[in-house]
C-alpha atoms as one frame of an Amber mdcrd trajectory, in Angstrom:
protein
 251.159 217.768 197.825 249.753 214.434 196.791 246.452 214.331 198.699 244.916
 215.778 201.863 243.913 212.358 203.200 241.221 210.885 205.455 239.061 213.410
 207.400 237.947 212.545 210.939 235.144 213.534 213.185 235.337 212.266 216.763
 238.326 210.134 215.806 236.312 208.136 213.225 235.652 208.370 209.510 232.793
 210.731 208.400 229.623 209.193 209.922 226.319 208.603 208.158 224.292 211.759
 208.669 221.324 210.867 206.493 219.406 207.617 205.919 222.422 205.159 205.830
 224.799 207.595 203.978 227.091 210.565 204.716 225.572 212.946 202.173 222.277
 212.670 200.249 223.934 212.207 196.840 225.827 209.066 197.844 224.192 205.626
 197.566 222.827 203.971 200.719 225.286 201.839 202.627 228.195 203.288 200.645
 231.388 202.671 202.713 233.784 203.723 199.892 236.606 206.152 200.491 234.845
 209.139 198.854 231.675 208.796 200.743 233.407 208.338 204.164 235.609 211.386
 203.951 238.780 210.465 202.125 240.117 213.586 200.312 242.066 212.194 197.359
 242.753 215.682 195.849 245.484 218.068 196.917 245.211 221.755 197.835 247.226
 222.480 194.713 244.772 220.893 192.303 241.669 221.782 194.330 239.041 219.828
 196.285 235.801 218.529 194.883 232.620 219.908 196.631 232.156 216.755 198.736
 235.867 216.697 199.650 235.655 220.323 200.622 232.605 219.665 202.794 234.259
 216.720 204.600 237.411 218.771 205.110 235.347 221.563 206.622 233.718 219.023
 208.975 237.144 217.888 210.199 238.490 221.421 210.445 235.452 222.615 212.408
 236.003 220.000 215.007 239.687 221.017 215.295 238.590 224.656 215.922 236.098
 223.638 218.566 238.721 221.407 220.322 241.150 224.311 220.326 238.588 226.663
 221.849 237.469 224.194 224.486 241.031 223.107 225.435 242.090 226.725 225.846
 239.380 227.227 228.505 240.118 223.879 230.114 243.904 224.486 230.376 243.317
 228.019 231.621 241.127 226.732 234.370 243.457 223.906 235.294 246.361 226.423
 235.380 244.345 228.737 237.677 243.526 225.920 240.090 247.193 224.910 240.160
 248.275 228.426 240.982 245.665 228.692 243.710 246.885 225.397 245.247 250.515
 226.469 245.137 250.206 230.081 246.213 251.171 229.317 249.860 254.218 227.307
 248.861 257.574 229.045 249.431 261.275 228.324 249.670 262.466 228.742 253.228
 265.967 229.828 254.365 267.009 226.227 254.990 266.501 225.455 251.322 263.327
 223.365 251.860 260.051 224.099 250.110 257.168 224.313 252.559 253.544 225.310
 252.797 252.191 228.024 255.056 251.604 225.326 257.717 255.271 224.376 257.553
 254.645 221.032 255.778 257.655 220.089 253.710 256.895 219.779 249.935 260.501
 219.205 248.866 263.734 218.993 250.888 265.611 220.944 248.192 264.237 223.636
 245.901 263.874 222.241 242.369 265.168 218.898 243.632 268.752 220.147 242.933
 268.872 223.350 245.004 269.820 225.556 242.061 267.811 228.718 241.542 267.664
 230.060 238.059 268.280 233.694 239.053 271.749 232.804 240.501 273.124 230.741
 237.571 275.089 233.596 235.993 276.852 236.664 237.204 277.697 239.072 234.373
 280.024 241.904 235.306 279.336 245.308 233.832 282.661 247.147 233.340 281.328
 249.856 231.054 280.661 252.506 233.712 284.139 252.180 235.157 286.052 252.681
 231.909 287.562 256.052 231.030 287.766 257.152 227.338 291.155 255.650 226.763
 290.319 252.219 228.220 286.917 252.237 226.487 288.568 252.971 223.151 291.267
 250.278 223.727 288.680 247.606 224.527 285.738 248.382 222.193 286.845 250.890
 219.481 287.746 248.593 216.614 287.509 251.358 214.010 290.162 253.562 215.839
 292.590 250.719 216.560 292.169 248.746 213.382 295.557 249.586 212.003 297.409
 248.640 215.245 299.163 245.294 215.182 297.342 244.102 218.328 293.889 244.800
 216.867 294.839 243.189 213.525 295.968 240.128 215.401 292.694 240.005 217.346
 290.732 240.282 214.123 292.732 237.549 212.439 292.073 235.241 215.369 288.393
 236.075 215.525 287.416 235.880 211.897 290.404 234.697 209.833 292.854 236.796
 207.826 290.760 237.028 204.675 287.670 238.410 206.440 289.769 240.595 208.695
 291.313 242.252 205.614 287.752 242.917 204.218 286.783 244.557 207.573 289.828
 246.866 207.390 289.141 247.894 203.841 285.386 248.437 204.171 284.890 252.197
 204.758 281.114 251.776 205.276 281.785 249.310 208.066 284.350 251.677 209.611
 281.605 254.396 209.761 279.243 251.980 211.462 281.931 251.075 214.014 282.564
 254.755 214.808 278.752 255.288 215.263 278.707 252.276 217.627 281.545 253.834
 219.637 279.570 257.049 220.092 276.591 254.976 221.358 278.774 253.076 223.711
 280.083 256.340 225.242 276.527 257.626 225.475 275.339 254.359 227.204 278.333
 254.604 229.639 277.424 258.153 230.563 273.800 257.142 231.086 274.813 254.230
 233.316 277.086 256.425 235.292 274.292 258.935 235.889 271.849 256.175 236.839
 274.275 254.502 239.251 275.088 257.772 241.017 271.463 258.581 241.722
């Protein structure tokens, strides 16, 4: 908010582009902040024409760097993939090339594969309507003492009371139950095929 600051081209202050000066309307051999690219104004108050020009010079270099680096990193990434395409994890846990040269004795240096970290059970297809309602239908069981206790533990007695009294929320919970039954039936059909 105070000022934009010093503008850089090639990691240096704005160079002399004309005869010993950065722009033609500065004096020769002027090394002052204004003539060497210091933008004292802020975006809020607006830049002077010379500040705007110097800022555009620095911004243009940033855009060019971004474009060039995108191509460079893309090419480096491609070369890396080509170099590693014959590397694979073998049954003994080692990582080897196609010529059986060992790259690592243990995959990832710790032997843990990301796809085996978690095992999440899916009990939804196996639940009948009664068990499904008991486990997930908060709207239906909200008056029961067990459900009320669960609500109190989960969100505190004050919030639980608001949930019980909110009719709009009850409607949403009933709609969610209909969706759960529909999802369960879809999963059952998919698993049987």
